[in-house]
DSSP file (Angstrom, degrees, kcal/mol; ACC not computed):
  #  RESIDUE AA STRUCTURE BP1 BP2  ACC     N-H-->O    O-->H-N    N-H-->O    O-->H-N    TCO  KAPPA ALPHA  PHI   PSI    X-CA   Y-CA   Z-CA
    1    1 A M              0   0    0      0, 0.0    11,-2.7     0, 0.0     2,-0.4   0.000 360.0 360.0 360.0 152.6   36.2    6.1  -19.5
    2    2 A K  E     +A   11   0A   0      9,-0.2    64,-3.4     7,-0.0    65,-0.3  -0.839 360.0 164.6 -98.7 131.9   39.6    5.0  -17.9
    3    3 A I  E     -A   10   0A   0      7,-2.8     7,-2.3    -2,-0.4     2,-0.5  -0.847  33.1-120.4-130.0 173.1   39.9    4.2  -14.2
    4    4 A M  E     -Ab   9  68A   0     63,-2.3    65,-3.6    -2,-0.3     2,-0.5  -0.977  23.5-174.3-118.1 129.5   42.4    2.5  -12.0
    5    5 A V  E >  S-Ab   8  69A   0      3,-3.4     3,-1.4    -2,-0.5    65,-0.2  -0.983  77.5 -18.4-125.4 124.4   41.4   -0.6   -9.9
    6    6 A N  T 3  S-     0   0    0     63,-3.1    -1,-0.2    -2,-0.5    64,-0.1   0.910 129.4 -53.7  44.9  47.6   43.9   -2.0   -7.6
    7    7 A R  T 3  S+     0   0    0     62,-0.4     2,-0.4     1,-0.2    -1,-0.3   0.702 116.9 112.0  68.5  21.5   46.5   -0.2   -9.6
    8    8 A R  E <  S-A    5   0A   0     -3,-1.4    -3,-3.4     2,-0.0    -1,-0.2  -0.980  70.4-114.6-125.3 139.9   45.5   -1.7  -12.9
    9    9 A A  E     -A    4   0A   0     -2,-0.4     2,-0.3    -5,-0.2    -5,-0.2  -0.489  37.1-179.8 -75.4 144.6   43.9    0.3  -15.7
   10   10 A Q  E     -A    3   0A   0     -7,-2.3    -7,-2.8    -2,-0.2     2,-0.5  -0.998  22.3-138.6-144.9 140.0   40.3   -0.5  -16.6
   11   11 A E  E     +A    2   0A   0     -2,-0.3     2,-0.3    -9,-0.2    -9,-0.2  -0.872  27.8 168.4-101.9 132.4   37.8    0.8  -19.2
   12   12 A L        -     0   0    0    -11,-2.7     2,-0.1    -2,-0.5     3,-0.1  -0.958  39.7 -98.1-136.0 152.8   34.2    1.3  -18.1
   13   13 A E    >   -     0   0    0     -2,-0.3     3,-1.8     1,-0.1     0, 0.0  -0.449  52.8 -90.5 -71.0 147.4   31.3    3.0  -19.8
   14   14 A A  T 3  S+     0   0    0      1,-0.2    -1,-0.1    -2,-0.1    50,-0.1  -0.260 114.2  32.8 -56.8 142.4   30.5    6.6  -18.6
   15   15 A G  T 3  S+     0   0    0     48,-0.5    -1,-0.2     1,-0.3    49,-0.1   0.419  82.0 151.9  90.0  -1.5   28.1    6.7  -15.7
   16   16 A A    <   -     0   0    0     -3,-1.8    47,-3.0    46,-0.1    -1,-0.3  -0.358  33.6-141.9 -59.3 144.9   29.2    3.3  -14.2
   17   17 A T  B  >  -E   62   0B   0     45,-0.3     4,-2.2     1,-0.1    45,-0.2  -0.554  22.4-111.7-105.2 167.0   28.7    3.0  -10.5
   18   18 A V  H  > S+     0   0    0     43,-1.7     4,-2.8    40,-0.9     5,-0.2   0.873 119.5  56.9 -67.3 -33.7   30.7    1.5   -7.8
   19   19 A L  H  > S+     0   0    0     39,-1.8     4,-2.7     2,-0.2     5,-0.2   0.955 107.9  47.4 -57.1 -50.1   28.0   -1.2   -7.4
   20   20 A E  H  > S+     0   0    0     38,-0.3     4,-2.6     2,-0.2    -2,-0.2   0.919 111.0  51.2 -56.2 -47.0   28.5   -2.1  -11.1
   21   21 A L  H  X S+     0   0    0     -4,-2.2     4,-2.5     2,-0.2     5,-0.2   0.961 111.1  46.1 -55.4 -56.1   32.2   -2.2  -10.8
   22   22 A V  H  X S+     0   0    0     -4,-2.8     4,-1.8     1,-0.2     5,-0.3   0.916 112.2  52.4 -62.3 -41.2   32.1   -4.6   -7.6
   23   23 A A  H  X>S+     0   0    0     -4,-2.7     4,-1.5    -5,-0.2     5,-0.8   0.910 110.5  49.0 -57.8 -42.3   29.5   -6.8   -9.4
   24   24 A L  H  <5S+     0   0    0     -4,-2.6    -2,-0.2     1,-0.2    -1,-0.2   0.946 114.9  43.0 -61.3 -49.6   31.8   -7.0  -12.4
   25   25 A H  H  <5S+     0   0    0     -4,-2.5    -1,-0.2     1,-0.2    -2,-0.2   0.695 120.6  40.0 -73.1 -19.7   34.9   -7.9  -10.3
   26   26 A T  H  <5S-     0   0    0     -4,-1.8    -1,-0.2    -5,-0.2    -2,-0.2   0.601  98.3-133.7-102.6 -15.6   33.1  -10.4   -8.1
   27   27 A G  T  <5 +     0   0    0     -4,-1.5     2,-0.4    -5,-0.3    -3,-0.2   0.770  65.8 121.0  69.8  22.0   30.9  -12.0  -10.9
   28   28 A R      < -     0   0    0     -5,-0.8     2,-0.3    -6,-0.3    -1,-0.2  -0.908  68.6-116.1-124.3 154.1   28.0  -11.8   -8.7
   29   29 A S        -     0   0    0     -2,-0.4     8,-2.7    -3,-0.1     9,-0.4  -0.627  36.6-164.1 -80.0 132.4   24.6  -10.1   -8.9
   30   30 A L  B     -F   36   0C   0     -2,-0.3     2,-0.1     6,-0.3     5,-0.1  -0.934  16.5-128.2-124.5 144.1   24.1   -7.4   -6.2
   31   31 A F    >   -     0   0    0      4,-3.2     3,-2.8    -2,-0.4    28,-0.0  -0.429  42.4 -99.6 -77.0 166.2   21.1   -5.5   -4.8
   32   32 A E  T 3  S+     0   0    0      1,-0.3    27,-0.6     2,-0.1    28,-0.1   0.736 124.5  65.7 -63.3 -22.2   21.2   -1.8   -4.8
   33   33 A S  T 3  S-     0   0    0      2,-0.1    -1,-0.3    25,-0.1    25,-0.1   0.593 117.6-113.4 -73.1  -7.1   22.1   -2.2   -1.0
   34   34 A G  S <  S+     0   0    0     -3,-2.8    -2,-0.1     1,-0.3    -1,-0.1   0.339  76.4 128.0  90.0  -6.2   25.3   -3.8   -2.1
   35   35 A Q        -     0   0    0      1,-0.1    -4,-3.2    -5,-0.1    -1,-0.3  -0.588  67.9 -99.4 -84.8 149.1   24.3   -7.2   -0.7
   36   36 A P  B >   -F   30   0C   0      0, 0.0     3,-1.5     0, 0.0    -6,-0.3  -0.388  19.8-134.6 -65.2 139.5   24.6  -10.3   -2.9
   37   37 A S  T 3  S+     0   0    0     -8,-2.7    -7,-0.1     1,-0.3    -2,-0.0   0.693 103.5  64.7 -67.5 -18.1   21.4  -11.5   -4.5
   38   38 A D  T 3  S-     0   0    0     -9,-0.4    -1,-0.3     1,-0.0     3,-0.1   0.500 112.6-116.4 -85.7  -3.0   22.2  -15.1   -3.6
   39   39 A G  S <  S+     0   0    0     -3,-1.5    -2,-0.1     1,-0.2    -1,-0.0   0.365  76.1 120.8  87.9  -4.4   22.0  -14.2    0.2
   40   40 A G        -     0   0    0      1,-0.1     2,-0.3    -5,-0.0    -1,-0.2  -0.067  69.7 -87.1 -81.4-173.2   25.7  -14.9    0.8
   41   41 A R        -     0   0    0      1,-0.1    -1,-0.1    -6,-0.1    -6,-0.0  -0.657  25.0-164.2 -92.5 151.1   28.4  -12.7    2.1
   42   42 A L        -     0   0    0     -2,-0.3    -1,-0.1     2,-0.1    32,-0.1   0.827  10.7-163.0-105.5 -40.0   30.4  -10.4   -0.1
   43   43 A G        +     0   0    0      1,-0.2    31,-2.8    30,-0.1     2,-0.4   0.883  40.7 130.3  61.2  39.8   33.4   -9.5    2.1
   44   44 A I  E     -C   73   0A   0     29,-0.2     2,-0.3     2,-0.0    29,-0.2  -0.973  37.6-169.2-128.8 140.7   34.5   -6.5    0.1
   45   45 A A  E     -C   72   0A   0     27,-2.7    27,-2.7    -2,-0.4     2,-0.4  -0.930  13.0-153.1-120.2 151.8   35.4   -3.0    1.0
   46   46 A V  E     -C   71   0A   0      7,-0.5     7,-3.0    -2,-0.3     2,-0.4  -0.981   9.0-170.1-130.2 136.2   36.0   -0.2   -1.6
   47   47 A A  E     -CD  70  52A   0     23,-2.1    23,-2.4    -2,-0.4     2,-0.6  -0.976   7.5-161.0-119.8 133.7   38.0    2.9   -1.4
   48   48 A R  E >  S-CD  69  51A   0      3,-3.3     3,-1.4    -2,-0.4    21,-0.2  -0.961  77.8 -16.9-119.3 121.6   37.7    5.6   -4.1
   49   49 A N  T 3  S-     0   0    0     19,-3.7    -1,-0.2    -2,-0.6    20,-0.1   0.867 131.4 -49.9  51.5  43.3   40.6    8.0   -4.3
   50   50 A G  T 3  S+     0   0    0     18,-0.4     2,-0.5     1,-0.2    -1,-0.3   0.426 116.7 108.4  84.7   2.4   41.7    7.1   -0.9
   51   51 A E  E <  S-D   48   0A   0     -3,-1.4    -3,-3.3     0, 0.0    -1,-0.2  -0.932  72.3-115.6-121.0 132.7   38.4    7.5    0.8
   52   52 A L  E     -D   47   0A   0     -2,-0.5    -5,-0.3    -5,-0.3    -7,-0.0  -0.370  24.1-146.8 -60.4 136.4   36.3    4.6    2.0
   53   53 A V        -     0   0    0     -7,-3.0    -7,-0.5    -2,-0.1     5,-0.1  -0.928  17.2-128.7-107.9 113.5   32.9    4.3    0.2
   54   54 A P    >>  -     0   0    0      0, 0.0     3,-1.9     0, 0.0     4,-0.6  -0.289  19.8-120.8 -55.2 143.5   30.1    3.0    2.5
   55   55 A R  G >4 S+     0   0    0      1,-0.3     3,-1.4     2,-0.2     4,-0.4   0.876 111.6  62.9 -59.2 -38.9   28.3    0.1    0.9
   56   56 A R  G 34 S+     0   0    0      1,-0.3    -1,-0.3     2,-0.1     4,-0.2   0.582 103.0  51.1 -65.1  -9.0   25.0    2.0    1.1
   57   57 A C  G X> S+     0   0    0     -3,-1.9     4,-1.6     2,-0.1     3,-0.9   0.580  82.9  92.5 -99.1 -16.0   26.5    4.6   -1.3
   58   58 A W  T << S+     0   0    0     -3,-1.4   -39,-1.8    -4,-0.6   -40,-0.9   0.847  85.0  48.3 -53.5 -41.6   27.7    2.1   -4.0
   59   59 A A  T 34 S+     0   0    0    -27,-0.6    -1,-0.3    -4,-0.4    -2,-0.1   0.846 116.3  41.6 -65.0 -32.9   24.6    2.3   -6.2
   60   60 A A  T <4 S+     0   0    0     -3,-0.9     2,-0.9    -4,-0.2    -1,-0.2   0.630  93.0  94.5 -93.4 -14.6   24.4    6.0   -6.2
   61   61 A M     <  -     0   0    0     -4,-1.6   -43,-1.7    -3,-0.2   -42,-0.2  -0.684  60.9-158.1 -95.1 106.9   28.1    6.8   -6.6
   62   62 A E  B     -E   17   0B   0     -2,-0.9   -45,-0.3   -45,-0.2     2,-0.2  -0.503  16.9-125.0 -78.0 146.4   29.1    7.3  -10.3
   63   63 A L        -     0   0    0    -47,-3.0   -48,-0.5    -2,-0.2     2,-0.3  -0.542  22.8-148.0 -91.1 154.9   32.7    6.8  -11.2
   64   64 A N    >   -     0   0    0     -2,-0.2     3,-1.8   -50,-0.1     2,-0.0  -0.842  32.6 -79.8-125.7 158.4   34.6    9.5  -13.0
   65   65 A E  T 3  S+     0   0    0     -2,-0.3   -62,-0.2     1,-0.3    -1,-0.1  -0.309 117.5  16.1 -53.6 130.8   37.5    9.4  -15.5
   66   66 A S  T 3  S+     0   0    0    -64,-3.4    -1,-0.3     1,-0.2   -63,-0.2   0.406  86.9 154.3  82.6  -1.2   40.9    8.8  -13.8
   67   67 A D    <   -     0   0    0     -3,-1.8   -63,-2.3   -65,-0.3     2,-0.5  -0.229  36.0-142.9 -52.8 151.4   39.2    7.6  -10.5
   68   68 A E  E     -b    4   0A   0    -65,-0.2   -19,-3.7     2,-0.0   -18,-0.4  -0.985  21.3-174.4-122.5 117.3   41.5    5.3   -8.5
   69   69 A L  E     -bC   5  48A   0    -65,-3.6   -63,-3.1    -2,-0.5     2,-0.5  -0.912  16.7-159.2-120.8 139.0   39.7    2.5   -6.7
   70   70 A D  E     - C   0  47A   0    -23,-2.4   -23,-2.1    -2,-0.4     2,-0.6  -0.970   6.3-164.7-110.5 123.0   41.0   -0.1   -4.2
   71   71 A L  E     - C   0  46A   0     -2,-0.5     2,-0.5   -25,-0.2   -25,-0.2  -0.945  12.1-170.1-107.2 112.4   38.8   -3.3   -3.9
   72   72 A V  E     - C   0  45A   0    -27,-2.7   -27,-2.7    -2,-0.6     2,-0.4  -0.931   6.0-155.1-113.8 128.5   39.9   -5.1   -0.7
   73   73 A T  E     - C   0  44A   0     -2,-0.5     2,-0.3   -29,-0.2   -29,-0.2  -0.867  16.2-127.0-100.7 128.9   38.6   -8.7    0.0
   74   74 A A        -     0   0    0    -31,-2.8     2,-0.5    -2,-0.4    -2,-0.0  -0.533  24.4-159.1 -70.2 135.2   38.4  -10.1    3.5
   75   75 A V        -     0   0    0     -2,-0.3     2,-0.3     2,-0.0   -32,-0.0  -0.985   7.2-140.4-125.2 132.5   40.1  -13.4    3.9
   76   76 A Q        +     0   0    0     -2,-0.5     2,-0.3     2,-0.0     0, 0.0  -0.645  50.1  90.3 -83.0 142.5   39.3  -15.9    6.7
   77   77 A G              0   0    0     -2,-0.3    -2,-0.0     1,-0.1     0, 0.0  -0.933 360.0 360.0 159.5-175.4   42.1  -17.8    8.3
   78   78 A G              0   0    0     -2,-0.3    -1,-0.1     0, 0.0    -2,-0.0   0.440 360.0 360.0-153.2 360.0   44.6  -17.8   11.0
């Protein structure tokens, strides 16, 4: 299926979840809770079609054809 991630087209298998998408984009293994399996911080927020997706919902939320997702990364600095 085709979706948009940060305004770029991406192909994923049908039934892919937000959790799988975040893991793919970060290159990190994630628990179903959305926490990294390495114990570190993730620092990512996800919006799907303009609506914030709580991390606790990532594993259960299947993506649909034409969904538009924004992955926002927190950056530390001053």
